[in-house]
LOPA-530278 format. One record per residue (C-alpha): x, y negated, z; residue in one letter. Coordinates in steps of 0.2 Angstrom, whole numbers, padded with zeros to 4 digits, always signed. Last residue first. Layout:
<recs>
XYZA/...
</recs>
This chain:
<recs>
+0070-0185-0111L/+0083-0192-0122S/+0081-0197-0140G/+0073-0187-0153E/+0084-0193-0167R/+0100-0190-0157K/+0094-0172-0154S/+0086-0167-0137P/+0097-0158-0125I/+0091-0140-0123D/+0104-0131-0134E/+0118-0142-0127A/+0115-0134-0110N/+0118-0147-0097S/+0103-0145-0085A/+0114-0138-0071F/+0112-0153-0060P/+0093-0155-0061I/+0088-0170-0071R/+0083-0163-0088Y/+0070-0151-0081Y/+0064-0163-0067T/+0059-0176-0080R/+0050-0163-0091I/+0041-0155-0076L/+0036-0173-0070R/+0029-0177-0087E/+0018-0162-0088D/+0012-0164-0106A/-0005-0170-0111E/+0000-0171-0129W/+0016-0165-0137L/+0020-0175-0153I/+0024-0168-0170A/+0033-0175-0185G/+0033-0177-0203T/+0022-0161-0206I/+0021-0157-0225K/+0004-0152-0232I/+0006-0139-0246E/-0012-0133-0242Q/-0004-0115-0239E/+0008-0124-0227T/-0006-0133-0218L/-0015-0117-0215Y/+0000-0107-0209E/+0005-0122-0198L/-0013-0122-0190A/-0012-0103-0187R/+0005-0105-0179E/-0002-0119-0168L/-0017-0108-0162P/-0004-0095-0158K/+0008-0106-0148G/-0006-0114-0137V/-0008-0099-0125H/-0001-0109-0110S/+0001-0128-0109G/+0005-0143-0120A/-0007-0149-0133G/+0000-0152-0151I/-0004-0168-0161V/+0003-0167-0178L/+0009-0183-0186L/+0007-0183-0205V/+0015-0194-0217A/+0012-0203-0234D/-0006-0198-0234M/-0015-0191-0249S/-0011-0173-0244R/-0019-0177-0227M/-0036-0181-0235S/-0036-0166-0247D/-0033-0155-0232G/-0046-0163-0221S/-0060-0159-0233E/-0062-0142-0225G/-0067-0150-0208C/-0066-0142-0191L/-0052-0130-0196F/-0038-0143-0199P/-0042-0152-0183A/-0050-0169-0186P/-0041-0184-0193M/-0036-0201-0185P/-0029-0213-0198I/-0015-0224-0194W/-0012-0238-0206E/+0005-0246-0203K/+0009-0264-0196G/+0007-0257-0178M/+0023-0246-0181L/+0033-0261-0183T/+0032-0264-0164S/+0022-0277-0155G/+0011-0264-0146D/+0019-0247-0147G/+0014-0239-0131R/-0004-0245-0132E/-0005-0240-0150K/+0002-0223-0146I/-0012-0221-0133A/-0025-0227-0144G/-0019-0215-0158W/-0020-0200-0146V/-0038-0205-0141E/-0043-0206-0159V/-0035-0189-0162P/-0047-0182-0149D/-0040-0165-0143I/-0053-0152-0140H/-0052-0146-0158E/-0034-0141-0155D/-0021-0144-0168V/-0024-0163-0168A/-0021-0173-0184C/-0015-0191-0184V/-0013-0196-0203A/-0001-0210-0207I/-0003-0222-0222R/+0012-0234-0224E/+0026-0222-0223A/+0044-0227-0225K/+0048-0229-0207A/+0038-0214-0201F/+0053-0203-0195H/+0064-0217-0188Y/+0050-0228-0181E/+0041-0213-0173L/+0058-0207-0165N/+0062-0224-0158P/+0044-0225-0151L/+0043-0208-0143L/+0061-0208-0135E/+0055-0216-0119T/+0043-0202-0115S/+0025-0206-0110H/+0016-0200-0125I/+0027-0185-0127T/+0042-0182-0138G/+0043-0185-0157M/+0048-0167-0160A/+0053-0164-0178A/+0046-0147-0181L/+0056-0131-0183G/+0043-0120-0175Y/+0053-0112-0160R/+0068-0123-0157Q/+0060-0139-0164R/+0043-0138-0155L/+0051-0131-0140T/+0061-0147-0138V/+0045-0156-0134P/+0044-0146-0118L/+0029-0136-0110W/+0024-0124-0124I/+0017-0108-0119S/+0015-0091-0128D/+0008-0083-0112A/+0018-0067-0114G/+0034-0073-0105L/+0024-0083-0092E/+0013-0068-0088R/+0028-0057-0086L/+0036-0070-0075L/+0020-0072-0064F/+0018-0053-0063I/+0036-0052-0057V/+0034-0066-0044V/+0018-0059-0037A/+0026-0041-0037F/+0040-0048-0026F/+0029-0058-0015C/+0018-0043-0012S/+0033-0032-0008L/+0040-0044+0004V/+0024-0048+0013A/+0019-0029+0014S/+0036-0025+0021L/+0035-0039+0034I/+0017-0033+0039V/+0022-0015+0040A/+0038-0019+0050R/+0027-0029+0062L/+0014-0015+0063P/+0026-0002+0068R/+0017+0014+0073V/+0027+0030+0077D/+0012+0039+0085P/+0011+0042+0103L/+0011+0060+0108V/+0002+0062+0124E/+0011+0072+0137V/+0007+0090+0142A/+0009+0097+0159T/+0017+0112+0167V/+0028+0118+0152A/+0042+0127+0160P/+0060+0120+0162D/+0073+0134+0165I/+0064+0148+0157V/+0076+0162+0156T/+0081+0172+0141V/+0092+0188+0143R/+0104+0199+0134L/+0101+0193+0116V/+0110+0203+0103Q/+0098+0218+0105P/+0083+0207+0099N/+0066+0216+0100S/+0066+0217+0119E/+0072+0199+0121V/+0058+0193+0110F/+0045+0203+0118E/+0049+0198+0136Q/+0057+0181+0140I/+0051+0173+0123M/+0034+0180+0123T/+0030+0174+0141Q/+0037+0157+0136E/+0026+0157+0121V/+0010+0161+0131A/+0015+0147+0143Q/+0016+0135+0129A/-0001+0141+0123I/-0009+0137+0140Y/+0000+0120+0141V/-0006+0114+0124S/-0023+0122+0129W/-0025+0110+0143G/-0021+0094+0133E/-0032+0098+0119L/-0028+0090+0102E/-0013+0102+0100T/+0006+0101+0101T/+0017+0116+0107V/+0035+0112+0109V/+0049+0125+0110T/+0066+0123+0117S/+0083+0131+0114P/+0098+0130+0127V/+0112+0142+0124H/+0115+0135+0106W/+0120+0119+0115D/+0114+0103+0105S/+0096+0100+0101A/+0090+0117+0096L/+0072+0115+0093F/+0057+0127+0090A/+0040+0122+0084E/+0022+0128+0088V/+0007+0118+0082E/+0008+0120+0063E/+0013+0138+0064V/-0001+0142+0076Y/-0014+0134+0065R/-0009+0145+0050D/-0009+0160+0061K/-0026+0156+0069S/-0028+0149+0086L/-0046+0146+0088P/-0046+0141+0107Y/-0058+0151+0117V/-0069+0142+0129Y/-0077+0151+0144S/-0061+0153+0153L/-0057+0167+0164D/-0047+0177+0151K/-0036+0161+0148T/-0019+0168+0153I/-0022+0186+0147E/-0029+0180+0130S/-0014+0169+0128L/-0002+0183+0132H/-0009+0194+0118G/-0010+0179+0106I/+0008+0175+0110V/+0013+0193+0106A/+0004+0193+0089E/+0012+0177+0085Y/+0030+0184+0089F/+0027+0199+0077E/+0019+0188+0064Q/+0035+0177+0063S/+0033+0158+0067E/+0044+0159+0083V/+0057+0170+0075Y/+0059+0159+0059T/+0059+0143+0070N/+0073+0150+0081W/+0082+0155+0065S/+0081+0137+0058M/+0087+0130+0075E/+0103+0142+0076N/+0104+0159+0084I/+0121+0165+0089Y/+0132+0179+0083Y/+0151+0176+0082D/+0158+0171+0065G/+0168+0156+0072S/+0174+0159+0090Q/+0166+0160+0107T/+0149+0167+0104P/+0145+0177+0120E/+0142+0195+0117E/+0126+0201+0124T/+0119+0184+0122Y/+0112+0173+0137E/+0098+0161+0132V/+0093+0147+0143R/+0076+0140+0140Y/+0066+0124+0139I/+0047+0122+0137S/+0038+0107+0130T/+0019+0104+0130A/+0013+0091+0117A/-0003+0082+0117Y/-0011+0074+0102L/-0024+0060+0100H/-0030+0058+0082D/-0041+0043+0085Q/-0032+0028+0078Y/-0045+0015+0073F/-0038+0000+0079L/-0019+0005+0079V/-0015+0016+0064N/-0030+0012+0052K/-0032-0006+0057V/-0014-0010+0057Y/-0010-0002+0041Y/-0025-0011+0033G/-0018-0027+0039G/-0001-0024+0032G/-0009-0019+0015F/-0023-0031+0013L/-0018-0045+0024L/+0000-0045+0016T/-0007-0044-0001G/-0018-0059+0002L/-0004-0069+0009V/+0007-0065-0005T/-0006-0069-0018V/-0009-0085-0009A/+0010-0089-0009T/+0011-0085-0027I/-0003-0097-0031V/+0004-0111-0020P/+0022-0107-0027I/+0016-0111-0045N/+0026-0126-0048K/+0041-0118-0041I/+0039-0103-0054L/+0037-0116-0068R/+0053-0124-0062L/+0062-0108-0062V/+0055-0102-0079A/+0060-0119-0086L/+0078-0118-0079R/+0080-0100-0085L/+0075-0104-0103D/+0077-0088-0113F/+0085-0092-0129P/+0075-0096-0145E/+0084-0089-0160K/+0073-0074-0162G/+0058-0084-0160Y/+0063-0096-0174S/+0047-0097-0184G/+0046-0099-0203E/+0034-0110-0212W/+0027-0105-0229M/
</recs>
């Protein structure tokens, strides 16, 4: 029974790079599609169909402490504490009271629940602990100002009364108007990020597909992975020397294709065209169908002096070849040599001509010649 050499076959970086280059149009198409899908979706959502218009009213205060903090350990209110005060139930109830007084002449009542209040009101302490600020952000420009004014009243009255450490709070920049909050939309960055990520995942998916495609692109793979004597391809320069060496003593040679879609008559015709005038033409070449198409092919091949196995190049051809080798092994049919059919000749030439293609493991044997 034949034995595969998957464990001994190294990862071929050169072949992977060449296959990647060959599939650049597909990767580019996937990258463009991903960019349009994700980058375009971001632009449509955040620019074309943006509807959440928000308005912010800002108030700035000056705080005077009963004992001014001058050294480490002295009391002052940091930003987290300011937000704790502003979001407290006591502060909220005071704001609601002042807001009712400010808007008592209006027919519309803004539904300012506690949860909504916590989301819309925020305190900041940018640098100096004497100068905090509050920002009220709502969907209604006028109500942002009204709520900000209510917060100001609460700060200078109820807050000071309930905090003995605070002597006085003064509004130094009251909220008179509210400005629209412009969203931080960066479509160019979104498009670039979408393109980079789409290209990255396209390359990763391609490499994973290549690793799992069970492909055969080079004649040397037939030797490394399956232990077959690789004659080359129909257009390679080493084909005739290899055939003459391996089939020198054979008179009747079977040409058998692994894939039923490969016509062995066409293969023999191509070999005949290449070998016109050589000693190979004095032998009897007999095209035979794929092993699984004709049950009698086993008996016919056993009667031959040698067998030339025709293997199609491409993706997902490894498993059909394994099945054929299992069958031929059980039938006690010895494979003299194998030829890679419909191979990508340009890929093979480039593979052996690039500057770093000097790995001895990938250079064909003396019998195979040089690709």
